[in-house]
N, C-alpha and C positions, 0 to 999 in steps of 0.2 A: 719359070720352072721351080725354083727354090721355094717360092711362095706357095705353089700348089702342093709341094711335098710337105711343107709345114702344116697346111690346112688339113691334109689327109691324116698326118700323124697325130696332130692334136685332137682331131675329131675321133680317131680310133682310141686314143688314150682316154678321152673323156667318156666315151661309151663304155669302156672297160671299167673305169672307176665307178660309174653309175651302177653297173651290174653288181659290183662288189659291195657297194654302199648298203644295199638291202640286207646283207649279212652282218655288216658292222652295226648299223642302226636298228638292231633287233629290239624287241620289247624289253627283254631283261637288262640289256646294257643301258638303254635309255633311262629306265626306271632307276637303276643304280646310280647313274650319273646325276639324275635329278636330286636324289637323296644326298649324294656326295656334295654337290654344289650348294644345296640348301644348307647342309651342316657347316660347310666351310664359310658360306656367306654369313651365317649366324655367328660363328666364332670370330670372323673378321669384324663384324659390326660391334661385337662386345669388346674386342681389343681396341677399336678406335675410340670408344667411350673413355678409356683410361689414359689416352694420350692428350698432350697439350701442344701449343705452338712452340714451346721450348724444346720439343723433341726433335732435334736437328737430324737425328739418324733417319727420320722419315725421308728427307730429301736425298740423303746418301743412298738409301735403299732404292729410291726412284732412279737415280743415275745408273746404277748397275742393272736395274730392272729394264730400263730403256736400252741398255747395251745388249741385253739378252734378246729383246724384241727384234732388233734390227738384224740379228744373226739368224733369225728363223727364215727358212726358205732358200733353196738353191736354184740356180739358173737351170731351168728345164729345157734341154736342147732336143730330146728325143732322137739323138744320134745312135746309130747302130754300127756294129763291127764292119758290115759290108760297105758302109759309107767311106771307110778309109780308102777303098779302091774306086768305088763308083762315083763318089761325089768330089774326089780330090781335084779333078779337072775344073770343077765349078767353085773352087776356093774363093775366087774374087767375088762371087755372088753370095758367099756364106755370111758376109757382114749383114746383109738385109735379112737373111734367115734368122740370125741371132738377135737382131733388133726385135723381130716378132716374138722370139723366145723370151726376151727381156720383158716385153709388155705383158706377155702371158704369165710370166713368173712373178710379176708384181701384184697380181690380183689377190692371191692367198695371203701374202705378207701384209698387204694393205688392210684386209679384213681382220687379221690377227692384231695388227697395230691398233685399230679402232677399238676392238673388244679389250685388248690388253691395257690400253690407256684408260679405258673406262673403269677398269678394276683398280688401278693404282691411284686414280684421282681422289677418292675419298680419303686416302692416307695423306695426300698432299694438302688437301683442303683442311684436314684436321690438325696438321702439324706445321702449316705455313700460311701465308697470306693469299694463296691462290684461291680462285673461284672455280666452280664447275664449268663455267663458260670458257675457261682457259684450255679446256681439252682440245678445242679447235687448233690452237697454236702448237700444242704438243704433237697432235696427229700430223699436221702439215710438216713440222720439222722432221719427224721420224720417217715419213714417206719420202721426203727429199733425200735423207741420209740412206735409206734403204735402196733408193734408186742408184745412188753412188756405189753402194756395196755390190749391187748386181753388176755394175760396170767394172768394178774391181775384179769380180769373178770372170768377166769377159776378157779383161786384160791378161789375167793369169792363164787363159787358154792359149796364149801365144808365147808364153815363157817356158823354156825347157829346164831352167835351173831351179831346183827346189828351194835353195836358200834365198834366191831372189824373190820367189813367190812369198815366202815366209816374211821377208823384210817388207814387202809391199802391204801384206795383210796387217802386220804389226803397226806400220805407219798409219794405215787407215783407222785401226782401232784407237790409236793415240789421238789423232785429230778429231775423231768422232767423240771420244771421251771428253775432250776439251769443249766441244760443242754442247754436250749434255750438261756439263758443269755450268756453262754460261746460261743455258736454257733454264736450269733449275735454280741456281743461286744468284743470277743477275736479272735476267728478264727473258720471257719467251720470245719477244720481238728481236732481241739481240741474238738469241739462238737461231732463229729463222734466217736472219741476215747473215750469220756465220755459215749456215748450211748453203745458202745461195752463193756465197763467195766461194765455198769449196766446189760447188757445181761449176761455176765459171772457170776456176783454175783447172779443174779436171778436164773439161772439154777444150781448153786452150792448150794444155800441155800433154796430159796423159793419153788422150785420144790420138793426138798426132804421133806420140811415141809408139802407140800400139800399132799404127798402120805400117810401121817399118819392119814388122816381124810376121812370120808365117804361123798359121795355126798348128798346134801340136795335136794331131788327129788321134793318136793312140791314147794320149792323156785325156782328151775330151770324151772319147768313147768310154774309157774306164770310169771317169767321174760320173757320167750319166748312168752307166750300168749300176754303180754303187748307189746312186740316188734312187733309182727305181727299185732296187733290191730292198732298200730300207722301207719303202712304202709297202712292198709285197710282204715283208716280214711282219709288219703291223697287221695287214689284212689276213695273213695266214693264222693269226691268233683267233680269228672268227670262222674262217672257212678254208678249205684246201685251195692252194694256189699252185697248179701244176708246173708253171714255168719258173717258180721261185727256186733259186739256188741257195741252199743253206750252207753256212760255213761251220766247219768243225775244227776244234782246237784240241791239242793233245792233253794239256792240263795234267801233268804227272802228279802234281800235288793233291789231286783228287782221287788218285788210284786207291787210296786207303778206303774210301767210301765204296768204290766200285768193287773192290775185293770182298766187301761184306756181303754183296749179292752173289750167292752161290751159283755156279755154273752147272745146274742140274736140269734134267729134262722137264721136271715139274715146275721149274722156275725160269723157263726160257724167256718169257716176255718180261718178267720182273728184272732180269739182267739187262735185256735190250732197252727197256724204258729208262732204267737207271743210267745206262751208258749214254743214251740219247740226251737225257737231261743234263748230265754233267759235262758233256763235250759239245752239245749244240748251243750256240750262242743265243739263238732266238728264245730258248726256254729258260736256261739258267740266268741269263741277263735280265729277262723280264721279271723273274721271281725276285732277284736281288733288288732291282729298282723299286718294285712295288712294296717290298718289305721295308726298305729304307725310308720311302716316302711315308708309309704308314707309321713307322716309329717316330719320325720327325713330327708329324701331325699330332700324334698322341701325346708327345712331349709338351706341346704348347696348347693343346685343346683343354678347355674347361667348360662346363662341369663334367662330372663323371659320366652322365648319360650321353653326352656328346662324344666322349672318348669311346664308350661302348659302341655307339652307332658307327663311328668312323672305323673302329677295329673290325666290326662285322662286315661293313661295306668293302673294306680292302681284302678281307679274307675271301669274300665272294668274288671280287674282281680277280684275285690271284687264281682261285680255283677255276673260274670260268675261262680265263685266258689260257690256262694250261690244258684244257680239255682236248684241243687238237693234237696233243701228244699221243692220244689213243690211236690216231690214224697215221702216225709218223711212218710206219713200216708197211702200209698197205700197198704202196707202189714198188716194194722190193719183192722180186719173184721168189727168193728163197724163203722169206717169211711166210708167204702164201702157201708154199709147198710143204712147210713143216707139218708133220702129222701130230698136231697139237689140238687139244680140246679148245674150241673158241672161248669157252668160259674162263680159261686161264688168262686170256688177254684182258678181259674185263676185271678179273680179280687183281691182276698185277697193277693196272692203272689206278684202281681204287686204293690199294695199299700205298702206292707211291704218292698219290695226291694227298691222302690222309697224313702221311709222314711230313710232307712239305708244309701243309697247313698247320700242323703241330709246331714245326720249326718257326714259322712266322708268328704263331700265337705266343711262343716262348719269348721271342724278341720283343713283341708288343707288351707282354706282361712285365718283362724286366724293365723296360723303359718307363712303364707307367708307375713304377715304384717311386719315381722322382716327384710326382705331383699328386698321388692319391694315397689313401690309407691302405694298410695291409688287408683289411676286410674288403675294401672295394677292389683291390688287386686280385684277391681270391675269387670274388664274384666275376670279375672280368675274365680270369683264366678259365673258370668253369664254363662260362658262356661261350668262350672261343673254342674250347675242346668239344663241347656239345655241338656247336655249329659245324666244326670240321668233320665230325662223325656223320652228321645228317647230310652234309653236302656230298661227302665222298661215297657214302653207302646207300643213300636214298635218292638224292637229286641227280648225281652223276649218271647212274645207269639209265634213268629215264631220258636225260638230255642226250646221251650217246645214241639211244634208240631212235630219237627224233632226227638226229643228224644223219644216221644211216638210212633212214627212210627218204630223207631229202636227196641223198646222193643217188639212190636207186631211180629217182624220177628222171 
């Protein structure tokens, strides 16, 4: 029974993700990503040419990079709120259900580990005695450790005390950090042997310890809901996700900017969009993350043309990802009933998006002063302002028109 439930839920989830993927992997986004990865790859290759085997920081970076890789991917259980009542009598069979969940949850992290390791290998080869063929040992080690990390998540599903969960996770991070240190600084084979030893110890002690406790259903359902909502938040940047529950925060410290938007009939949507951006975590959080990433890349990118290309790409990404803000109030009855000219809605989103792109442009220009001349900074600033204007007042209206046509179908 539990196996059948898992098959139905996983098939339904995969079907839904395939349907949404066509909106994510659209032509514009794919082209931008190709340019972005190409630019980053070029900058990465140029950086490697300046490094030597005496650059010990390369291996230190790899240790923390591998720590980051194994933390990607949560245990996908597909549990729902109703399961707290209807599946509770089947708790003894839940162990087999979660084993299927662990195998499924291992697929994406394994793919990311392979690609992520292939990215860091040139740095390790350039700054140490490793060879490209050693990628096999790194991947094997990381997959083993990731499997243990998923088992740790499984164990935490049976623990009700938050402090105990934190202690277990910290202990896992500590022992896995030692393994990565052995892997990088001693020998890949020693690292794999250490990972296998941890696996044996885990299944001899931790799994037996886990069997003495009951599942914390409410906590499990809450964690799964949070995991799915994060995926929907990402998808919502490209298309409307009706079942997504957005989170809102008060953020009193931003009231100053909100008060600047006058509460007038002619500026209704200007106020609503500003409020939605400042208090909606999916929009403001995305904007801040993209701006910070762009500033960090600009700081280390050389030459000037590469900086210009990266800056324009990130401005495009930021603007493109914020377009769904235009449809934010479409499902709110009162917003639809407002006796307001529809053109006011488009005007408001153009003004807000132009302002946000200018803010990001300012941050990029300021950080570029560290590595380029004043003349190049002035050229960069002029190019970014021109792009912000063209994107907000020329590209944005046409893109919104296409999205509205797709929604009517």
